C-alpha positions as CSV (number, residue, x, y, z in Angstrom):
1,M,126.5,100.4,45.1
2,R,126.7,98.0,47.6
3,G,126.8,98.9,51.7
4,I,126.2,97.2,54.7
5,V,122.7,97.7,56.2
6,P,121.5,99.7,57.8
7,D,125.0,101.9,58.6
8,Q,125.8,102.8,54.9
9,L,122.5,102.4,52.9
10,N,119.2,102.2,54.1
11,E,115.8,103.3,53.5
12,T,116.1,107.1,53.9
13,V,119.6,106.6,51.4
14,A,117.0,104.5,49.1
15,R,114.6,107.0,48.9
16,A,117.7,109.6,47.6
17,L,119.2,107.7,45.1
18,G,115.7,106.7,43.4
19,T,115.1,110.3,42.7
20,A,119.2,110.8,42.1
21,F,118.2,107.8,39.3
22,V,115.5,110.0,37.7
23,E,117.3,113.3,37.3
24,M,120.6,111.7,36.2
25,L,118.5,110.0,32.8
26,R,116.9,113.2,32.7
27,E,120.2,114.8,32.8
28,S,121.4,112.7,29.9
29,G,118.5,113.1,27.6
30,D,116.5,110.4,29.1
31,D,112.9,111.7,30.4
32,P,111.4,107.9,31.4
33,E,107.9,107.4,32.8
34,T,108.4,104.6,34.2
35,I,111.0,102.5,36.0
36,V,111.4,98.8,36.8
37,V,112.7,97.4,40.0
38,A,112.9,94.3,41.5
39,H,114.9,92.8,44.9
40,D,116.5,89.7,45.8
41,M,115.7,87.9,49.1
42,R,118.0,89.6,51.6
43,D,115.8,90.6,54.0
44,S,116.0,94.8,53.4
45,G,115.2,94.2,50.1
46,P,111.7,95.0,50.0
47,G,112.0,97.7,52.0
48,L,114.8,99.5,50.3
49,A,113.1,98.5,47.2
50,A,109.7,100.8,48.6
51,A,111.8,103.6,49.6
52,F,113.9,103.7,46.2
53,A,109.9,103.5,44.5
54,K,109.2,106.2,46.6
55,G,112.2,108.5,45.4
56,V,110.8,107.4,41.9
57,N,107.7,108.9,42.5
58,A,108.9,111.9,44.0
59,A,110.7,112.5,40.8
60,G,107.6,112.6,39.0
61,T,108.1,109.1,38.0
62,A,106.2,105.9,37.7
63,V,107.5,102.5,39.0
64,L,107.0,99.2,38.2
65,H,107.3,96.9,40.5
66,I,108.5,93.4,39.7
67,G,109.1,92.3,43.5
68,L,111.6,89.0,43.7
69,G,113.7,88.5,40.8
70,S,117.1,87.5,39.8
71,T,119.2,89.9,38.7
72,D,119.5,88.9,35.2
73,Q,115.1,88.4,35.6
74,L,115.5,92.6,36.0
75,Y,117.7,92.9,33.3
76,Y,115.1,91.2,30.9
77,A,112.1,93.7,32.0
78,S,114.4,96.6,31.1
79,G,115.3,95.0,27.5
80,A,111.8,93.8,27.0
81,L,109.8,96.5,28.2
82,N,112.2,99.3,27.4
83,L,112.9,100.9,30.6
84,P,115.4,101.9,33.1
85,G,116.0,99.4,35.9
86,A,116.9,98.7,39.8
87,M,118.0,95.9,41.0
88,F,118.5,95.4,45.1
89,T,121.1,93.3,45.8
90,A,124.5,93.0,47.3
91,S,125.0,89.4,45.0
92,H,127.5,87.5,46.5
93,N,128.7,90.0,49.4
94,P,127.5,88.5,53.2
95,A,124.1,88.7,54.8
96,Q,124.2,92.5,56.2
97,Y,125.4,93.8,52.5
98,N,122.5,95.1,50.3
99,G,123.3,97.2,47.1
100,I,121.4,98.3,43.6
101,K,122.3,97.5,40.5
102,L,121.1,100.5,38.1
103,C,120.4,100.0,34.0
104,R,119.4,102.4,31.3
105,S,116.4,101.1,29.0
106,G,117.5,98.4,27.1
107,A,119.4,96.9,30.1
108,R,122.5,99.7,29.0
109,P,125.0,99.5,32.2
110,V,125.2,102.8,33.9
111,G,128.7,103.2,35.3
112,Q,131.5,105.5,37.5
113,D,131.9,107.2,33.9
114,S,127.8,106.9,32.7
115,G,125.9,108.3,35.5
116,L,126.7,106.8,38.8
117,V,128.7,110.0,39.4
118,F,125.9,112.1,39.1
119,V,123.4,109.6,41.2
120,R,126.1,110.0,44.5
121,Q,126.5,113.5,44.0
122,Y,123.2,114.4,43.8
123,A,121.8,111.8,46.1
124,D,124.4,113.5,48.8
125,D,122.9,117.0,48.4
126,Q,119.1,115.4,49.1
127,L,120.3,114.0,52.0
128,N,122.9,117.1,53.4
129,S,119.5,119.6,52.6
130,L,116.8,120.6,54.4
131,A,114.9,120.7,51.7
132,Q,114.0,116.7,50.4
133,V,112.4,116.8,47.3
134,A,108.3,116.4,48.6
135,D,106.6,112.7,48.1
136,G,104.7,112.4,45.0
137,V,101.9,110.9,44.3
138,E,101.9,107.3,44.6
139,R,102.4,105.7,41.0
140,I,103.7,101.8,41.5
141,E,102.0,98.7,39.6
142,P,103.0,95.6,40.6
143,R,103.4,92.6,38.0
144,D,105.0,89.3,37.7
145,L,107.3,88.9,35.0
146,L,108.5,85.3,36.1
147,R,106.9,83.1,33.2
148,D,107.8,85.9,30.9
149,Y,111.3,85.4,31.2
150,A,111.0,81.8,31.7
151,A,109.2,82.4,27.9
152,H,111.9,84.3,26.2
153,L,115.3,81.7,27.2
154,R,113.7,78.8,26.7
155,S,113.0,80.7,22.7
156,L,116.8,81.6,23.1
157,V,117.9,78.0,23.7
158,D,115.9,74.9,22.8
159,L,116.4,72.1,25.0
160,S,113.3,70.1,24.7
161,G,115.4,67.4,22.3
162,I,118.5,67.0,24.8
163,R,119.0,63.3,26.5
164,P,117.6,62.7,29.8
165,L,120.5,64.5,32.1
166,K,120.3,64.7,36.1
167,V,121.4,68.3,37.6
168,V,122.5,68.8,40.9
169,V,121.7,72.7,41.3
170,D,123.2,74.7,44.4
171,A,121.2,77.6,44.6
172,G,123.0,79.0,47.9
173,N,119.5,79.8,49.2
174,G,119.6,82.8,46.6
175,M,117.5,83.6,43.6
176,G,118.1,80.6,41.7
177,G,115.9,79.0,44.1
178,H,113.4,81.3,42.5
179,T,114.1,81.1,38.8
180,V,115.1,77.7,38.4
181,P,112.3,75.8,39.1
182,A,110.7,78.6,36.3
183,V,113.4,78.0,33.7
184,L,114.5,74.4,33.9
185,G,111.5,72.6,35.8
186,D,108.0,72.8,35.5
187,R,106.7,75.4,38.1
188,V,105.6,77.8,34.9
189,L,106.2,76.2,31.7
190,P,106.0,72.5,30.6
191,G,108.9,70.1,31.9
192,L,112.1,69.3,30.2
193,P,114.2,66.2,29.8
194,L,116.0,67.6,33.0
195,T,115.6,65.8,36.7
196,I,117.0,68.4,39.1
197,V,117.7,68.0,42.1
198,P,117.9,71.0,44.8
199,L,120.6,72.3,47.0
200,Y,119.5,74.9,49.2
201,F,116.4,76.7,47.0
202,E,114.8,78.1,50.0
203,L,115.2,81.5,49.5
204,D,117.3,82.8,52.5
205,G,119.7,86.3,52.9
206,S,120.9,85.1,56.4
207,F,123.0,82.3,54.1
208,P,122.7,79.3,56.5
209,N,124.6,76.4,54.6
210,H,127.5,78.8,52.8
211,E,127.8,82.2,51.3
212,A,126.5,82.4,47.5
213,N,129.9,82.8,46.3
214,P,131.0,79.7,43.8
215,L,134.0,82.1,42.8
216,D,135.5,80.6,46.6
217,P,136.2,77.1,46.1
218,A,134.9,76.2,49.7
219,N,131.5,76.6,48.9
220,L,131.0,74.1,46.1
221,V,131.8,71.8,48.5
222,D,128.6,70.7,49.2
223,L,127.1,70.7,45.5
224,Q,130.5,68.9,44.6
225,A,129.6,66.1,47.3
226,A,125.7,65.7,46.2
227,V,126.7,65.5,42.2
228,R,129.0,62.1,43.3
229,E,126.7,61.4,45.4
230,H,123.7,61.2,43.2
231,G,125.7,60.0,40.3
232,A,125.0,63.4,38.1
233,D,125.9,64.6,34.6
234,L,126.7,68.1,35.8
235,G,126.1,70.6,38.7
236,L,125.7,74.1,38.2
237,A,125.8,76.7,41.4
238,F,124.5,80.0,41.5
239,D,125.4,83.1,43.1
240,G,123.2,85.0,45.3
241,D,121.4,87.2,42.7
242,A,121.4,84.2,40.1
243,D,123.4,86.4,37.4
244,R,126.4,84.4,37.2
245,C,126.4,79.9,37.0
246,F,129.6,78.1,38.0
247,V,129.5,74.0,36.3
248,V,130.9,70.8,37.8
249,D,131.3,67.8,35.8
250,E,130.3,64.1,36.9
251,R,133.2,64.0,39.1
252,G,132.7,67.2,40.6
253,Q,135.2,69.1,39.2
254,P,134.7,72.7,38.5
255,V,135.0,73.3,34.6
256,S,136.4,76.4,34.1
257,P,134.8,79.6,33.4
258,S,137.3,79.8,30.2
259,A,136.3,76.5,28.9
260,I,132.7,78.0,29.2
261,T,133.1,80.3,27.4
262,A,135.1,79.0,25.2
263,L,132.1,76.5,24.9
264,V,128.9,79.2,24.7
265,A,131.2,80.8,21.9
266,T,131.4,78.1,19.2
267,R,127.4,78.0,19.5
268,E,127.0,81.4,18.9
269,L,129.4,81.3,16.6
270,A,127.3,78.6,14.5
271,K,124.0,80.6,14.6
272,F,126.1,84.0,13.6
273,P,129.2,82.8,11.4
274,G,131.8,85.2,11.7
275,S,130.9,87.4,14.6
276,T,133.1,89.1,17.6
277,V,133.3,87.2,20.6
278,I,134.8,89.8,23.5
279,H,136.5,87.7,26.6
280,N,138.9,89.7,28.9
281,L,142.5,89.5,29.3
282,I,142.3,87.2,32.3
283,T,140.6,84.3,30.7
284,S,142.7,81.4,29.1
285,A,144.5,81.6,25.7
286,A,142.9,78.9,24.9
287,V,139.0,81.0,24.3
288,P,140.7,83.5,21.5
289,E,142.3,80.3,19.9
290,I,139.3,78.3,19.8
291,I,136.9,81.5,18.8
292,T,139.4,82.3,15.7
293,E,139.6,78.4,14.3
294,H,135.2,78.5,14.6
295,G,135.7,81.9,12.2
296,G,134.8,84.2,14.8
297,K,136.7,87.0,15.8
298,P,138.1,87.8,19.2
299,V,138.3,90.7,20.7
300,R,140.3,91.5,24.5
301,S,138.7,93.6,27.3
302,R,139.1,95.2,31.0
303,V,138.3,92.7,33.8
304,G,134.2,94.4,34.5
305,H,131.1,94.2,33.5
306,S,130.9,98.3,32.2
307,F,133.9,97.4,30.1
308,I,132.9,94.2,28.2
309,K,129.2,95.8,27.5
310,A,130.8,98.7,26.1
311,E,133.4,97.1,23.8
312,M,130.0,94.2,22.8
313,A,128.2,97.4,21.9
314,R,130.8,99.1,20.2
315,T,131.6,95.7,17.7
316,N,128.0,94.5,18.0
317,A,129.8,91.3,19.8
318,V,127.4,88.0,19.5
319,F,128.7,86.4,23.0
320,G,130.9,87.8,25.7
321,G,132.5,85.8,28.6
322,E,134.6,86.7,31.9
323,H,136.6,84.6,34.1
324,S,134.4,85.4,36.7
325,A,131.4,83.5,35.1
326,H,129.3,86.4,34.1
327,Y,128.3,85.6,30.7
328,Y,126.8,88.6,28.1
329,F,124.9,88.2,25.4
330,R,123.8,89.7,22.3
331,D,120.1,88.7,22.3
332,F,119.9,89.0,25.8
333,W,120.4,93.0,25.1
334,Y,123.8,92.4,25.6
335,A,123.5,91.8,29.2
336,D,124.7,89.0,31.7
337,T,123.1,85.8,32.6
338,G,124.0,82.9,34.2
339,M,120.6,81.0,33.6
340,L,121.4,81.9,29.8
341,A,125.0,80.1,29.8
342,A,123.7,76.9,31.7
343,M,121.5,75.9,29.3
344,H,123.9,76.6,26.2
345,V,125.8,74.6,28.3
346,L,123.5,71.6,29.0
347,A,122.2,71.9,25.1
348,A,125.7,70.8,23.8
349,F,126.5,68.4,26.4
350,G,122.8,67.1,26.3
351,G,123.4,66.4,22.2
352,Q,126.1,64.3,22.7
353,D,126.9,60.6,24.9
354,H,130.1,61.5,26.2
355,P,130.5,62.5,29.7
356,L,131.1,66.1,30.8
357,S,134.9,65.9,32.0
358,E,135.8,64.1,28.4
359,F,133.6,66.9,26.7
360,A,134.8,70.0,28.6
361,A,138.4,68.5,28.2
362,E,139.0,70.2,24.5
363,Y,138.1,73.6,25.8
364,E,140.5,73.7,28.7
365,R,144.6,73.5,26.9
366,Y,146.0,75.1,30.1
367,S,147.1,75.1,33.4
368,S,145.4,78.2,35.2
369,S,146.1,78.8,38.9
370,G,142.5,81.2,39.2
371,E,143.2,83.9,41.1
372,I,145.2,84.8,44.2
373,N,144.5,88.0,46.2
374,S,148.0,89.3,48.4
375,T,147.9,92.5,50.6
376,V,150.4,94.7,50.1
377,P,150.8,98.3,51.5
378,N,152.2,99.9,48.1
379,A,150.2,98.2,44.9
380,A,152.1,100.5,42.9
381,A,155.8,100.0,44.0
382,K,155.2,95.9,44.1
383,M,153.7,96.3,40.2
384,A,157.2,98.0,39.4
385,E,159.8,95.5,40.8
386,V,157.4,92.5,39.4
387,R,157.8,94.6,36.1
388,A,161.6,95.0,36.8
389,A,161.9,91.0,37.2
390,F,160.9,90.4,33.7
391,P,163.0,92.7,31.5
392,G,163.2,90.9,28.5
393,A,159.3,89.7,28.3
394,A,156.3,91.6,26.3
395,T,154.1,93.2,28.3
396,D,151.0,95.1,28.3
397,D,149.2,97.2,30.2
398,L,145.4,97.1,29.3
399,D,144.4,96.0,32.9
400,G,147.2,96.3,35.6
401,L,150.4,94.6,34.3
402,T,150.3,91.5,31.6
403,V,153.6,89.5,31.0
404,H,154.2,86.8,28.1
405,V,157.3,85.2,29.4
406,G,157.5,82.8,26.1
407,E,156.4,79.3,25.2
408,G,152.9,79.8,26.0
409,A,153.4,81.1,29.6
410,W,152.0,84.5,30.9
411,F,150.8,86.0,34.2
412,N,148.6,89.1,34.9
413,L,148.7,91.3,38.1
414,R,146.1,93.4,38.8
415,A,145.7,95.9,41.7
416,S,141.9,96.1,43.1
417,N,139.8,99.1,42.9
418,T,138.8,99.2,46.9
419,E,141.1,97.4,48.6
420,P,144.8,96.7,49.5
421,L,145.0,93.9,47.4
422,L,147.2,92.6,44.0
423,R,145.2,89.9,42.2
424,L,147.2,87.5,39.9
425,N,146.3,85.0,37.3
426,V,148.6,82.4,35.7
427,E,148.7,80.8,33.0
428,A,151.2,77.9,31.0
429,P,150.8,74.8,29.1
430,K,152.0,72.7,31.6
431,P,151.1,72.2,35.2
432,D,155.0,72.0,36.9
433,R,155.6,75.6,34.0
434,M,152.7,77.5,35.8
435,A,153.1,76.2,39.6
436,A,156.8,78.0,39.1
437,L,156.2,81.2,37.6
438,R,152.9,80.9,39.8
439,D,155.7,81.0,42.8
440,E,158.5,83.3,41.2
441,V,156.2,85.7,40.8
442,L,154.2,85.6,44.2
443,A,157.8,85.6,46.0
444,I,158.9,88.7,44.8
445,V,154.6,90.6,45.6
446,R,154.8,89.2,49.1
447,G,158.8,88.9,50.0
């Protein structure tokens, strides 16, 4: 749930959502005694989180308030304490936005089909009623869980024995500035063999340096320059709520999230041989190839965290990865954490002597376009037109339209759920074949 503050999301709305969340949990058979709440660095976060807590109290439920935190820190609290949770963040959205990510106990997701519709309707009814639920007894316990979160992540990946590395980290004025010093630095635990060069660690929800959205190449420029300037071994970029992590090599070149997915998958499969690994349908074809080569079972999923998490729970998958740099771990309650993915990269890379550009190359086998958005007046009509243009190709409709045109080349075209956009991803064994296929599809979509 995201909106512009205060026009679409304000403290009155947040209070109603707090009550609605409790009632949704009760309706589904879960009657929690406590809900854990956190917020990111946006100026509106503390007020919205406090109003939400008041709504939770009005429904007769207590609140454990962990204050400033990343989204994966909230997931840690929900999983470790087995409590439902609410994280106030708008992730990578611009400064005027805020939002809420909800989860059930054990960090289980709440999506459109698993409670959000109920929450929205109940909150709407409360806001439109003159008889709003009365305030309850205030039961809010503050607790700092940053050290516990950092200790848990360090227990999952041991970095103490890697070679010394210089790492530039761009927090984008987001929550990475709060969590990186605790997990990778020495703020709360003994230091690791890492020299961290910080970029934009000051928490500032106005994002004065660049948007906290590393998926946009424009927001990686400062990191890329700093890696080269400092002669660093690699760079890491976190989004606003620090649940996603992007990697650049020693030259400042991005390492694709598909390569990171494949790399982390091999490490998890080494610990849990024969396990299932989830990948969404627009990750590189190299991902299922590498999973299979390492004895794992690749399972293809629709794009989106609710689909990935549902597939992970259904298959007991050890790991899941998305093109958008969301990485999900069974030993992190099937939730996504960019920090844990970064630690796997550091452990693998720091355990050998080659530069990252060479080390990552074995996981990048194909040429990819990245995601290309096109504004269209009628997405369904354009999708039909593209389908008709490839009559002999193998297709599937798991999520949008995926077309395999032969010799390892394929593309996926998906409609946005919220905007009049079509999203195109293209991959082929060679750059020229990828570019030709990309241009052919775009000519139809934009024609």
